[in-house]
C-alpha positions in Angstrom: -14.3 -1.1 -19.0 -16.1 1.9 -17.5 -15.3 2.2 -13.8 -19.0 2.5 -12.8 -19.8 -0.7 -14.7 -16.9 -2.5 -13.0 -18.0 -1.4 -9.6 -21.7 -2.2 -10.4 -20.6 -5.6 -11.7 -18.8 -6.3 -8.4 -21.9 -5.4 -6.5 -24.0 -7.6 -8.7 -21.7 -10.6 -8.2 -22.0 -10.1 -4.5 -25.8 -9.8 -4.7 -26.2 -13.0 -6.6 -23.6 -15.1 -4.7 -26.4 -16.6 -2.6 -28.3 -17.9 -5.6 -27.8 -21.4 -7.0 -25.6 -20.2 -9.8 -24.5 -23.7 -10.8 -27.4 -24.2 -13.1 -29.4 -27.5 -13.3 -27.4 -30.7 -13.2 -28.2 -33.7 -15.3 -30.5 -36.3 -13.7 -30.4 -39.7 -15.4 -33.5 -40.9 -13.6 -35.7 -38.1 -14.9 -33.7 -36.2 -17.6 -34.4 -32.7 -18.8 -36.7 -32.7 -21.9 -36.9 -29.0 -22.6 -35.7 -25.7 -21.3 -37.0 -22.4 -22.5 -36.7 -18.7 -21.8 -39.1 -16.7 -19.6 -42.0 -17.8 -17.5 -44.2 -18.5 -20.5 -41.8 -21.1 -21.5 -43.4 -23.5 -19.0 -46.5 -23.8 -21.2 -44.4 -24.2 -24.3 -42.4 -26.9 -22.7 -45.5 -28.8 -21.7 -46.5 -28.9 -25.4 -43.1 -30.2 -26.2 -43.2 -33.0 -23.6 -46.6 -34.0 -25.0 -45.1 -34.3 -28.4 -42.3 -36.4 -27.0 -44.8 -38.7 -25.3 -46.7 -39.1 -28.6 -43.5 -40.4 -30.3 -42.2 -37.2 -31.7 -38.6 -36.2 -32.1 -36.7 -33.4 -30.4 -37.3 -31.3 -33.5 -41.0 -32.0 -33.3 -40.9 -31.1 -29.6 -39.3 -27.6 -30.1 -41.7 -26.8 -33.0 -44.7 -27.8 -30.9 -43.5 -25.8 -28.0 -42.8 -22.6 -30.0 -46.3 -22.8 -31.5 -47.8 -22.2 -28.1 -46.7 -18.6 -27.5 -47.0 -17.9 -31.2 -50.8 -18.5 -31.0 -51.3 -16.6 -27.7 -52.8 -13.2 -28.3 -51.9 -12.1 -24.8 -48.2 -12.6 -25.4 -47.0 -9.4 -27.0 -43.5 -10.6 -27.8 -44.2 -13.6 -30.0 -46.5 -14.3 -32.9 -50.2 -13.4 -33.0 -50.7 -10.4 -30.8 -47.1 -9.3 -31.0 -46.4 -5.6 -30.8 -45.8 -4.1 -34.3 -42.9 -2.1 -35.6 -43.1 1.7 -35.4 -45.1 1.7 -38.7 -47.7 -0.6 -37.4 -46.7 -3.9 -39.1 -46.3 -7.1 -37.0 -43.2 -8.9 -38.4 -42.0 -12.3 -37.1 -38.6 -13.9 -36.9 -37.9 -17.6 -36.2 -35.3 -20.3 -36.5 -35.1 -24.0 -35.9 -32.1 -26.3 -35.8 -31.2 -30.0 -35.3 -28.0 -31.8 -34.5 -27.4 -32.9 -38.0 -26.5 -29.3 -39.1 -29.8 -28.6 -40.6 -31.3 -25.1 -40.1 -34.2 -23.1 -41.3 -35.1 -19.5 -40.5 -37.4 -16.6 -41.5 -37.1 -12.9 -40.8 -39.6 -10.1 -41.3 -42.4 -12.6 -42.0 -45.9 -11.1 -42.1 -49.4 -12.4 -42.1 -48.6 -15.9 -40.9 -48.9 -16.9 -37.2 -46.6 -19.9 -36.9 -43.2 -18.5 -38.0 -41.5 -21.5 -36.5 -43.3 -23.9 -38.8 -42.4 -21.8 -41.8 -38.8 -21.9 -40.6 -39.0 -25.7 -40.5 -40.4 -25.7 -44.0 -37.5 -23.6 -45.2 -35.2 -26.2 -43.6 -36.9 -29.2 -45.2 -38.3 -27.9 -48.5 -35.6 -25.5 -49.8 -31.8 -25.4 -50.3 -31.7 -22.3 -48.2 -31.3 -21.5 -44.5 -33.0 -18.1 -44.3 -35.9 -16.4 -46.2 -36.9 -12.8 -45.4 -39.7 -10.4 -45.9 -42.1 -10.7 -48.8 -40.3 -13.8 -50.1 -40.7 -15.5 -46.8 -44.4 -14.7 -46.6 -45.0 -15.8 -50.2 -43.2 -19.1 -49.5 -45.3 -19.7 -46.4 -48.6 -19.1 -48.3 -47.4 -21.3 -51.2 -46.8 -24.1 -48.7 -50.4 -23.9 -47.5 -50.0 -21.7 -44.4 -53.1 -19.6 -43.6 -53.0 -15.9 -44.0 -53.8 -14.1 -40.7 -53.9 -10.5 -39.6 -51.4 -10.5 -36.8 -52.1 -7.0 -35.4 -54.7 -7.6 -32.6 -56.9 -4.7 -31.3 -55.0 -4.8 -28.0 -51.6 -4.6 -29.7 -52.8 -1.9 -32.1 -54.1 0.2 -29.1 -50.7 -0.1 -27.4 -49.0 1.0 -30.7 -51.2 4.0 -31.1 -50.6 5.0 -27.4 -46.9 4.7 -28.0 -47.1 6.9 -31.1 -48.6 9.7 -28.9 -46.1 9.4 -26.0 -43.1 8.9 -28.3 -44.1 11.8 -30.6 -43.7 9.4 -33.5 -41.2 10.5 -36.2 -39.5 8.3 -38.8 -36.0 8.6 -37.1 -33.6 6.0 -35.9 -33.7 4.8 -32.3 -37.1 6.1 -31.4 -38.0 2.5 -30.5 -35.9 3.0 -27.4 -38.7 5.1 -25.9 -40.4 2.1 -24.3 -42.0 1.2 -20.9 -38.7 0.0 -19.4 -35.3 -0.5 -21.0 -35.1 -2.6 -24.2 -34.9 -6.2 -23.3 -36.3 -5.7 -19.8 -39.0 -7.9 -18.2 -41.5 -5.3 -19.6 -40.2 -5.6 -23.1 -38.5 -9.0 -23.5 -38.8 -10.1 -27.1 -38.2 -13.8 -27.7 -38.7 -17.4 -26.6 -35.9 -19.8 -27.1 -36.5 -23.5 -26.7 -33.9 -26.3 -26.3 -34.8 -30.0 -26.3 -33.1 -33.3 -25.5 -34.8 -36.6 -26.3 -34.4 -39.7 -24.3 -32.2 -40.9 -27.1 -29.9 -37.9 -26.5 -30.7 -36.1 -29.7 -30.9 -32.4 -29.5 -33.0 -29.7 -31.3 -33.5 -26.0 -30.8 -35.9 -23.3 -31.8 -36.5 -19.6 -31.3 -39.4 -17.4 -32.3 -40.3 -13.7 -31.8 -42.1 -10.6 -33.0 -39.0 -8.7 -32.2 -38.4 -5.5 -30.2 -41.6 -3.6 -29.7 -42.0 -0.6 -32.1 -38.7 -1.3 -33.8 -37.7 0.4 -37.0 -39.3 -1.2 -40.0 -36.9 -3.8 -41.4 -35.1 -4.3 -38.1 -34.0 -7.9 -37.5 -32.4 -8.9 -34.2 -30.4 -11.8 -33.2 -33.2 -14.3 -32.9 -33.3 -15.8 -36.5 -29.5 -15.8 -36.9 -27.7 -19.1 -36.4 -24.9 -18.4 -33.9 -26.5 -15.3 -32.5 -30.0 -16.0 -31.2 -29.7 -19.7 -31.4 -27.0 -22.4 -31.9 -26.6 -26.1 -31.6 -23.8 -28.6 -32.0 -24.1 -32.4 -31.9 -22.3 -33.9 -28.9 -21.8 -30.5 -27.3 -25.1 -28.8 -26.6 -27.3 -25.9 -27.5 -27.8 -22.3 -26.5 -30.5 -19.5 -26.9 -30.4 -15.8 -26.1 -32.9 -13.2 -25.1 -32.9 -9.5 -24.4 -31.4 -6.8 -26.7 -30.5 -8.7 -29.8 -28.1 -6.2 -31.2 -25.8 -6.9 -28.2 -25.9 -10.6 -28.8 -25.3 -10.3 -32.5 -22.1 -8.2 -31.8 -20.4 -11.2 -30.2 -22.1 -14.1 -32.1 -23.4 -14.9 -28.6 -24.9 -18.4 -28.8 -22.0 -19.7 -31.0 -19.7 -18.4 -28.3 -21.6 -20.2 -25.6 -21.5 -23.5 -27.5 -17.8 -23.0 -28.3 -17.2 -22.6 -24.6 -19.0 -25.8 -23.9 -17.0 -27.5 -26.6 -13.8 -26.3 -24.8 -14.9 -27.9 -21.6 -17.0 -25.3 -19.7 -20.3 -26.3 -18.2 -23.5 -24.7 -19.6 -23.6 -22.4 -16.6 -19.9 -21.3 -16.9 -20.4 -20.8 -20.7 -23.3 -18.5 -20.2 -21.5 -16.5 -17.6 -18.4 -16.1 -19.9 -20.6 -14.7 -22.7 -22.4 -12.2 -20.5 -19.1 -11.0 -18.9 -17.6 -10.6 -22.4 -20.5 -8.3 -23.4 -20.0 -6.3 -20.2 -16.2 -6.0 -20.8 -16.6 -5.2 -24.5 -19.5 -2.7 -24.3 -19.0 -1.1 -20.9 -21.4 1.8 -20.2 -23.2 1.2 -23.5 -25.0 -1.8 -21.9 -25.9 -0.1 -18.6 -29.5 -0.7 -18.0 -29.9 -3.2 -20.8 -30.8 -6.9 -20.5 -29.1 -9.8 -22.2 -29.5 -13.4 -21.1 -28.3 -16.8 -22.3 -29.7 -20.2 -21.7 -27.8 -23.4 -22.5 -28.4 -27.1 -22.5 -25.5 -29.5 -22.5 -25.4 -32.8 -24.4 -25.7 -34.6 -21.0 -28.8 -32.7 -20.1 -27.3 -30.2 -17.7 -28.6 -26.6 -17.9 -27.1 -23.1 -17.4 -28.4 -19.6 -17.5 -27.0 -16.2 -16.8 -27.9 -12.5 -17.6 -26.7 -9.0 -17.3 -29.5 -7.9 -15.0 -31.9 -9.7 -12.6 -35.3 -10.6 -13.9 -34.4 -13.2 -16.5 -36.3 -16.4 -15.8 -36.3 -19.8 -17.6 -38.4 -22.9 -17.5 -37.0 -26.4 -17.1 -39.2 -29.4 -17.8 -38.2 -33.1 -17.4 -39.5 -36.1 -19.4 -41.8 -37.0 -16.6 -43.6 -33.7 -17.0 -42.2 -32.2 -13.8 -41.6 -28.5 -14.5 -40.2 -25.4 -12.7 -39.5 -21.8 -13.5 -36.2 -20.6 -12.2 -34.6 -17.2 -11.8 -31.3 -16.7 -13.6 -28.3 -15.4 -11.7 -27.0 -12.1 -13.1 -23.8 -10.1 -13.4 -25.2 -6.8 -12.1 -27.5 -6.2 -9.1 -30.1 -4.1 -10.9 
């Protein structure tokens, strides 16, 4: 690995040593119901707990939770109001999984707000696991989903301003010219939600509008089982956030779950995946953010990121909720 990265990593480890890096332990008296990425995961979790209390399953809970940021026009990284690709099209990716090995996903979905519900329809109504582009949109409309213009005036204005500052040209990698590094707190691009019912059943979901001003046709890690999201019965579930390309390179969430299967705690499993990315990519990930969030079959929680700034929400079945900072490998 690049020497500067190694030295920086050592500084980062020292800087976070005082944080509670052990994750969240299982609490039988008031077990964890949902965990999700970023501060806005708290509102998503609340919707999931409400669904649990109404008699819903873990799968119902993660779908209900994901629909909250999808419908929020002020959230520019998910659903309605999401920032468009560099050609001005808002495209959505989503995936949903349960512990019986069922999975449904969509990528490059247009004109439909609730990508997570379309993903669930793919899982339940088709023999497939992933539909993309025009076919995904047509399927959603055929299933009765409402057609909606996803590009809000605020998101369109941000896109037009970006075109001016970026000197827009149809060339690769221009999407890196953003306010803050890709995957930073200024440009985080996904919400992952992991749920555990009182019966111990697990489910997981992820939904996103993808990286702001991405190349048209770009799909990140989010809708890919084993990259942006993974779940295994009796082991646990994991979600990722940040620069999806870096997660995809290592099948990140499959790696986290495999580590838990081998006996690591959710916290240790997230740390192992982040450190692997740093070792593998060296200077290529300097300044980029990648984070993992994991939920064990026993209700324990772990989170870890390359850089400071990744937060996650933990909500228990009582409704008690908190937003926590993740520990990180590097100091900044």
